[in-house]
DSSP file (Angstrom, degrees, kcal/mol; ACC not computed):
  #  RESIDUE AA STRUCTURE BP1 BP2  ACC     N-H-->O    O-->H-N    N-H-->O    O-->H-N    TCO  KAPPA ALPHA  PHI   PSI    X-CA   Y-CA   Z-CA
    1    1 A M     >        0   0    0      0, 0.0     4,-1.9     0, 0.0     5,-0.1   0.000 360.0 360.0 360.0 -43.4 -140.9  229.6   75.7
    2    2 A S  H  >  +     0   0    0      1,-0.2     4,-2.2     2,-0.2     5,-0.2   0.837 360.0  56.9 -69.4 -30.4 -142.2  232.5   73.5
    3    3 A D  H  > S+     0   0    0      2,-0.2     4,-2.1     1,-0.2    -1,-0.2   0.901 107.1  48.9 -64.2 -39.9 -142.2  230.2   70.4
    4    4 A L  H  > S+     0   0    0      2,-0.2     4,-2.0     1,-0.2    -2,-0.2   0.903 110.0  51.2 -65.8 -41.0 -144.5  227.8   72.2
    5    5 A L  H  X S+     0   0    0     -4,-1.9     4,-2.6     2,-0.2     5,-0.2   0.893 109.4  50.3 -63.3 -40.0 -146.8  230.7   73.2
    6    6 A I  H  X S+     0   0    0     -4,-2.2     4,-2.6     1,-0.2     5,-0.2   0.911 110.0  50.4 -64.8 -41.7 -147.0  231.9   69.6
    7    7 A Q  H  X S+     0   0    0     -4,-2.1     4,-0.9     1,-0.2    -2,-0.2   0.864 112.7  47.0 -64.4 -35.5 -147.8  228.4   68.4
    8    8 A I  H  < S+     0   0    0     -4,-2.0     6,-1.2     2,-0.2    -2,-0.2   0.941 116.1  42.7 -70.4 -47.2 -150.6  228.1   71.0
    9    9 A V  H  < S+     0   0    0     -4,-2.6    35,-0.2     1,-0.2    -2,-0.2   0.901 126.6  31.1 -69.3 -41.5 -152.1  231.6   70.3
   10   10 A F  H  < S+     0   0    0     -4,-2.6    -1,-0.2    -5,-0.2    -2,-0.2   0.503 117.4  66.2 -93.7  -4.7 -151.9  231.4   66.5
   11   11 A G  S  X S-     0   0    0     -4,-0.9     4,-1.6    -5,-0.2     3,-0.5  -0.103 102.0 -62.2-109.4-158.3 -152.4  227.6   66.2
   12   12 A W  H  > S+     0   0    0      1,-0.2     4,-3.0     2,-0.2     5,-0.3   0.776 116.0  64.8 -65.0 -32.7 -154.8  224.8   66.8
   13   13 A P  H  > S+     0   0    0      0, 0.0     4,-2.3     0, 0.0    -1,-0.2   0.943 110.4  38.7 -57.8 -45.2 -155.3  225.1   70.5
   14   14 A F  H  > S+     0   0    0     -6,-1.2     4,-2.6    -3,-0.5    -2,-0.2   0.854 115.6  53.5 -72.3 -33.3 -156.9  228.5   70.2
   15   15 A I  H  X S+     0   0    0     -4,-1.6     4,-2.4     2,-0.2     5,-0.2   0.961 113.3  42.0 -64.1 -50.0 -158.8  227.5   67.1
   16   16 A I  H  X S+     0   0    0     -4,-3.0     4,-2.5     1,-0.2     5,-0.2   0.914 115.6  50.1 -64.5 -42.7 -160.3  224.5   68.7
   17   17 A L  H  X S+     0   0    0     -4,-2.3     4,-2.7    -5,-0.3     5,-0.2   0.908 110.7  50.2 -61.4 -41.9 -161.0  226.4   71.9
   18   18 A S  H  X S+     0   0    0     -4,-2.6     4,-2.4     1,-0.2    -2,-0.2   0.920 111.9  47.0 -62.0 -44.9 -162.7  229.2   69.9
   19   19 A L  H  X S+     0   0    0     -4,-2.4     4,-2.5     2,-0.2    -2,-0.2   0.898 113.6  47.9 -66.1 -40.0 -164.9  226.7   68.0
   20   20 A L  H  X S+     0   0    0     -4,-2.5     4,-2.6     2,-0.2     5,-0.2   0.923 112.7  48.0 -66.1 -43.7 -165.9  224.8   71.2
   21   21 A V  H  X S+     0   0    0     -4,-2.7     4,-2.2    -5,-0.2    -2,-0.2   0.909 113.9  47.6 -63.1 -41.4 -166.7  228.0   73.0
   22   22 A S  H  X S+     0   0    0     -4,-2.4     4,-2.3    -5,-0.2    -2,-0.2   0.902 111.3  50.6 -66.4 -40.8 -168.7  229.3   70.1
   23   23 A L  H  X S+     0   0    0     -4,-2.5     4,-2.5     2,-0.2    -2,-0.2   0.913 111.2  47.7 -64.2 -42.6 -170.6  226.0   69.7
   24   24 A V  H  X S+     0   0    0     -4,-2.6     4,-2.8     1,-0.2    -1,-0.2   0.897 110.9  52.9 -63.9 -39.3 -171.4  226.0   73.4
   25   25 A G  H  X>S+     0   0    0     -4,-2.2     5,-1.8    -5,-0.2     4,-0.8   0.882 110.8  46.4 -63.0 -38.9 -172.6  229.6   73.1
   26   26 A L  H  <5S+     0   0    0     -4,-2.3    -2,-0.2     3,-0.2    -1,-0.2   0.912 115.5  45.3 -69.3 -42.3 -174.9  228.7   70.2
   27   27 A I  H  <5S+     0   0    0     -4,-2.5    -2,-0.2     1,-0.2    -1,-0.2   0.914 121.3  36.8 -69.3 -42.5 -176.3  225.7   71.9
   28   28 A T  H  <5S-     0   0    0     -4,-2.8    -1,-0.2    -5,-0.2    -2,-0.2   0.480 106.7-124.0 -90.2  -2.1 -176.9  227.3   75.3
   29   29 A K  T  <5 +     0   0    0     -4,-0.8     2,-0.6     1,-0.2    -3,-0.2   0.905  59.1 146.7  60.6  45.3 -177.9  230.7   73.7
   30   30 A R    >>< -     0   0    0     -5,-1.8     3,-1.0    -6,-0.2     4,-0.9  -0.928  32.1-167.0-114.2 107.0 -175.2  232.7   75.6
   31   31 A Y  H 3> S+     0   0    0     -2,-0.6     4,-1.9     1,-0.3     3,-0.3   0.810  82.6  64.4 -65.8 -31.1 -174.0  235.5   73.4
   32   32 A W  H 3> S+     0   0    0      1,-0.2     4,-2.0     2,-0.2    -1,-0.3   0.788  97.3  57.1 -67.1 -26.1 -171.0  236.3   75.6
   33   33 A L  H <> S+     0   0    0     -3,-1.0     4,-2.3     2,-0.2    -1,-0.2   0.873 105.7  50.5 -69.8 -35.7 -169.5  232.9   74.8
   34   34 A L  H  X S+     0   0    0     -4,-0.9     4,-2.0    -3,-0.3    -2,-0.2   0.886 109.4  50.4 -67.4 -37.8 -169.7  233.8   71.1
   35   35 A L  H  X S+     0   0    0     -4,-1.9     4,-1.9     2,-0.2    -2,-0.2   0.892 110.1  50.4 -65.3 -38.4 -168.0  237.1   71.7
   36   36 A T  H  X S+     0   0    0     -4,-2.0     4,-2.3     1,-0.2    -2,-0.2   0.899 108.9  52.1 -63.9 -40.8 -165.3  235.2   73.6
   37   37 A G  H  X S+     0   0    0     -4,-2.3     4,-1.7     1,-0.2    -2,-0.2   0.871 107.1  53.1 -62.1 -37.2 -164.9  232.8   70.7
   38   38 A A  H  X S+     0   0    0     -4,-2.0     4,-0.9     2,-0.2    -1,-0.2   0.901 109.2  48.3 -65.2 -40.7 -164.5  235.8   68.4
   39   39 A V  H  < S+     0   0    0     -4,-1.9     3,-0.5     1,-0.2    -2,-0.2   0.901 112.3  48.9 -66.2 -40.4 -161.7  237.1   70.5
   40   40 A L  H  < S+     0   0    0     -4,-2.3     4,-0.4     1,-0.2    -1,-0.2   0.798 111.6  49.8 -69.3 -27.7 -160.0  233.7   70.6
   41   41 A F  H  X S+     0   0    0     -4,-1.7     4,-2.2     1,-0.2    -1,-0.2   0.628  88.3  87.0 -84.6 -14.1 -160.3  233.4   66.9
   42   42 A A  H  X S+     0   0    0     -4,-0.9     4,-2.3    -3,-0.5    -1,-0.2   0.870  84.5  51.6 -59.0 -43.3 -158.8  236.8   66.1
   43   43 A P  H  > S+     0   0    0      0, 0.0     4,-2.0     0, 0.0    -1,-0.2   0.920 112.4  46.5 -62.3 -40.4 -155.1  235.8   66.1
   44   44 A F  H  > S+     0   0    0     -4,-0.4     4,-2.5   -35,-0.2    -2,-0.2   0.872 110.3  53.9 -67.3 -35.2 -155.8  233.0   63.6
   45   45 A S  H  X S+     0   0    0     -4,-2.2     4,-1.5     2,-0.2    -1,-0.2   0.894 106.7  51.6 -64.1 -39.5 -157.9  235.4   61.6
   46   46 A Y  H  < S+     0   0    0     -4,-2.3     4,-0.3     2,-0.2    -2,-0.2   0.908 109.9  49.6 -61.5 -42.2 -154.9  237.7   61.5
   47   47 A Y  H >< S+     0   0    0     -4,-2.0     3,-1.4     1,-0.2    -2,-0.2   0.902 108.9  52.3 -62.5 -42.3 -152.7  234.8   60.3
   48   48 A L  H >< S+     0   0    0     -4,-2.5     3,-1.9     1,-0.3    -1,-0.2   0.786  94.2  71.2 -65.8 -27.2 -155.3  234.0   57.6
   49   49 A S  T 3< S+     0   0    0     -4,-1.5    -1,-0.3     1,-0.3    -2,-0.2   0.665  95.1  55.1 -66.3 -13.5 -155.2  237.6   56.3
   50   50 A G  T <  S+     0   0    0     -3,-1.4    -1,-0.3    -4,-0.3    -2,-0.2   0.499  87.3  99.2 -93.3  -5.4 -151.7  236.8   55.0
   51   51 A A  S X> S-     0   0    0     -3,-1.9     3,-1.2    -4,-0.2     4,-1.1  -0.626  82.1-110.8 -84.7 138.0 -152.8  233.8   52.9
   52   52 A P  T 34 S+     0   0    0      0, 0.0    -1,-0.1     0, 0.0    -2,-0.1  -0.423 102.3  21.2 -65.7 140.1 -153.4  234.3   49.2
   53   53 A G  T 34 S+     0   0    0     -2,-0.1     4,-0.1    -4,-0.1    -4,-0.1   0.065 125.4  53.7  91.1 -25.2 -157.1  234.1   48.3
   54   54 A I  T X> S+     0   0    0     -3,-1.2     4,-1.3    -6,-0.2     3,-0.8   0.424  75.9 102.5-114.5  -5.1 -158.3  234.8   51.8
   55   55 A R  T 3< S+     0   0    0     -4,-1.1     3,-0.4     1,-0.3     4,-0.4   0.838  80.5  48.9 -51.2 -42.8 -156.4  238.0   52.3
   56   56 A E  T 34 S+     0   0    0      1,-0.2    -1,-0.3     2,-0.1     3,-0.2   0.826 122.2  31.0 -71.9 -31.9 -159.4  240.3   51.7
   57   57 A I  T X> S+     0   0    0     -3,-0.8     3,-1.2     1,-0.1     4,-0.5   0.342  87.2 104.0-109.9   7.1 -161.8  238.5   54.1
   58   58 A G  G >< S+     0   0    0     -4,-1.3     3,-0.8    -3,-0.4    -9,-0.2   0.871  83.4  47.0 -57.9 -40.5 -159.3  237.2   56.7
   59   59 A F  G 34 S+     0   0    0     -4,-0.4     4,-0.5     1,-0.2    -1,-0.3   0.599  98.9  72.7 -78.3  -9.6 -160.2  239.8   59.3
   60   60 A A  G <> S+     0   0    0     -3,-1.2     4,-1.7     1,-0.2     3,-0.3   0.691  74.2  81.2 -79.6 -18.3 -164.0  239.3   58.8
   61   61 A F  H <X S+     0   0    0     -3,-0.8     4,-1.5    -4,-0.5     3,-0.3   0.900  92.1  46.9 -62.4 -43.7 -164.2  235.9   60.5
   62   62 A P  H  > S+     0   0    0      0, 0.0     4,-2.3     0, 0.0    -1,-0.3   0.833 108.8  58.1 -64.3 -27.4 -164.3  237.2   64.1
   63   63 A L  H  > S+     0   0    0     -4,-0.5     4,-2.6    -3,-0.3    -2,-0.2   0.851 101.3  55.1 -68.7 -32.4 -166.9  239.7   62.9
   64   64 A F  H  X S+     0   0    0     -4,-1.7     4,-2.2    -3,-0.3    -1,-0.2   0.920 109.4  47.1 -62.4 -42.6 -169.1  236.8   61.7
   65   65 A Q  H  X S+     0   0    0     -4,-1.5     4,-2.0     2,-0.2    -2,-0.2   0.893 111.5  50.4 -66.5 -39.0 -168.9  235.4   65.3
   66   66 A A  H  X S+     0   0    0     -4,-2.3     4,-2.1     2,-0.2    -2,-0.2   0.902 109.8  51.0 -64.9 -39.8 -169.7  238.8   66.8
   67   67 A G  H  X S+     0   0    0     -4,-2.6     4,-2.0     1,-0.2    -2,-0.2   0.885 108.5  51.8 -62.5 -38.5 -172.7  239.0   64.4
   68   68 A A  H  X S+     0   0    0     -4,-2.2     4,-2.3     2,-0.2    -1,-0.2   0.869 106.8  54.4 -65.0 -35.6 -173.8  235.6   65.6
   69   69 A A  H  X S+     0   0    0     -4,-2.0     4,-2.3     2,-0.2    -2,-0.2   0.919 109.1  46.6 -64.4 -42.7 -173.5  236.8   69.2
   70   70 A F  H  X S+     0   0    0     -4,-2.1     4,-1.7     2,-0.2    -1,-0.2   0.852 110.9  52.9 -68.4 -32.5 -175.8  239.7   68.4
   71   71 A A  H  <>S+     0   0    0     -4,-2.0     5,-3.2     2,-0.2    -2,-0.2   0.888 109.2  49.2 -67.6 -38.3 -178.2  237.4   66.6
   72   72 A V  H ><5S+     0   0    0     -4,-2.3     3,-1.5     3,-0.2    -2,-0.2   0.915 109.6  51.8 -64.9 -41.8 -178.3  235.1   69.7
   73   73 A R  H 3<5S+     0   0    0     -4,-2.3    -1,-0.2     1,-0.3    -2,-0.2   0.848 110.7  47.9 -63.4 -32.8 -179.0  238.1   71.9
   74   74 A A  T 3<5S-     0   0    0     -4,-1.7    -1,-0.3    -5,-0.1    -2,-0.2   0.386 117.4-117.9 -86.5   3.6 -181.9  239.1   69.6
   75   75 A N  T < 5S+     0   0    0     -3,-1.5     2,-0.7     1,-0.2    -3,-0.2   0.847  71.4 136.3  63.1  37.9 -183.1  235.4   69.8
   76   76 A K     >< +     0   0    0     -5,-3.2     4,-1.9     1,-0.2    -1,-0.2  -0.766  22.9 169.9-112.0  81.7 -182.6  234.8   66.1
   77   77 A M  H  >  +     0   0    0     -2,-0.7     4,-2.5     1,-0.2     5,-0.2   0.838  69.8  54.6 -70.5 -35.9 -181.0  231.4   66.3
   78   78 A I  H  > S+     0   0    0      1,-0.2     4,-2.2     2,-0.2    -1,-0.2   0.934 111.1  46.8 -64.0 -43.6 -181.1  230.4   62.6
   79   79 A L  H  > S+     0   0    0      1,-0.2     4,-2.5     2,-0.2    -2,-0.2   0.891 110.4  54.0 -62.9 -39.0 -179.3  233.7   61.7
   80   80 A A  H  X S+     0   0    0     -4,-1.9     4,-1.8     1,-0.2    -2,-0.2   0.916 109.4  46.9 -62.6 -43.5 -176.8  233.0   64.5
   81   81 A W  H  X S+     0   0    0     -4,-2.5     4,-1.2     2,-0.2    -1,-0.2   0.898 112.5  50.2 -64.8 -40.0 -176.0  229.5   63.1
   82   82 A I  H  < S+     0   0    0     -4,-2.2    -2,-0.2     1,-0.2    -1,-0.2   0.901 111.7  47.8 -65.8 -40.3 -175.7  230.9   59.6
   83   83 A L  H  < S+     0   0    0     -4,-2.5     4,-0.3     1,-0.2    -1,-0.2   0.823 112.6  49.0 -70.4 -30.5 -173.3  233.7   60.7
   84   84 A A  H >X S+     0   0    0     -4,-1.8     4,-1.4    -5,-0.2     3,-0.6   0.705  92.3  81.8 -80.0 -19.4 -171.2  231.2   62.7
   85   85 A L  H 3X S+     0   0    0     -4,-1.2     4,-2.6     1,-0.2     5,-0.2   0.860  82.0  58.2 -59.0 -42.4 -170.9  228.8   59.8
   86   86 A P  H 3> S+     0   0    0      0, 0.0     4,-2.6     0, 0.0     5,-0.2   0.868 105.0  52.2 -58.6 -34.6 -168.1  230.5   57.9
   87   87 A V  H <> S+     0   0    0     -3,-0.6     4,-1.8    -4,-0.3    -2,-0.2   0.922 112.0  44.9 -66.8 -43.0 -165.8  230.2   60.9
   88   88 A F  H  X S+     0   0    0     -4,-1.4     4,-2.2     2,-0.2    -1,-0.2   0.891 114.5  49.6 -67.3 -38.6 -166.5  226.5   61.2
   89   89 A L  H  X S+     0   0    0     -4,-2.6     4,-2.5     2,-0.2    -2,-0.2   0.911 111.0  47.0 -68.9 -42.7 -166.0  226.0   57.5
   90   90 A I  H  X S+     0   0    0     -4,-2.6     4,-2.2    -5,-0.2    -1,-0.2   0.888 113.4  49.8 -67.8 -36.4 -162.7  227.8   57.1
   91   91 A S  H  X S+     0   0    0     -4,-1.8     4,-2.3    -5,-0.2    -2,-0.2   0.919 112.5  47.3 -65.6 -42.8 -161.4  226.0   60.2
   92   92 A A  H  X S+     0   0    0     -4,-2.2     4,-2.3     2,-0.2    -2,-0.2   0.890 112.3  49.6 -65.9 -39.1 -162.4  222.6   58.7
   93   93 A S  H  X S+     0   0    0     -4,-2.5     4,-2.1     2,-0.2    -2,-0.2   0.902 111.9  47.1 -69.3 -38.8 -160.9  223.4   55.3
   94   94 A I  H  X S+     0   0    0     -4,-2.2     4,-2.5     2,-0.2    -2,-0.2   0.902 112.0  51.5 -66.7 -40.1 -157.6  224.5   56.8
   95   95 A A  H  X S+     0   0    0     -4,-2.3     4,-2.6     1,-0.2    -2,-0.2   0.901 109.4  50.6 -62.1 -40.5 -157.6  221.3   59.0
   96   96 A F  H  X S+     0   0    0     -4,-2.3     4,-1.6     2,-0.2    -2,-0.2   0.920 110.9  48.1 -63.3 -43.5 -158.2  219.2   55.9
   97   97 A V  H  < S+     0   0    0     -4,-2.1     4,-0.3     1,-0.2    -2,-0.2   0.916 114.2  46.5 -63.3 -42.8 -155.4  220.9   54.0
   98   98 A V  H >< S+     0   0    0     -4,-2.5     3,-0.9     1,-0.2    -2,-0.2   0.913 113.9  47.4 -66.9 -42.8 -153.0  220.4   57.0
   99   99 A L  H 3< S+     0   0    0     -4,-2.6    -1,-0.2     1,-0.2    -2,-0.2   0.735 110.4  51.5 -74.6 -22.7 -153.9  216.8   57.6
  100  100 A T  T 3<        0   0    0     -4,-1.6    -1,-0.2     1,-0.2    -2,-0.2   0.364 360.0 360.0 -96.7   6.7 -153.7  215.8   53.9
  101  101 A Q    <         0   0    0     -3,-0.9    -1,-0.2    -4,-0.3    -2,-0.1   0.477 360.0 360.0 -77.5 360.0 -150.2  217.2   53.4
């Protein structure tokens, strides 16, 4: 049971949920959804911090989402989209690597 919980928290269910919550937050301009997305993305970010090449910036990804939340709150939507972009790109690149193995 605990192995399944670890796979859910550190794996794709939380990643996809985080991205969906963040996307809805950006579209509806609700900053608290972006903060929720950052919290949901934090375990995967912790996992990424152990990967070579990403080790130094692994913990920064939830901070990008938090920055996007503050940009949404300040009604600076272009900045919010730019700040949210690294999270979407790293998730897409990891998905590509996993699916092409």
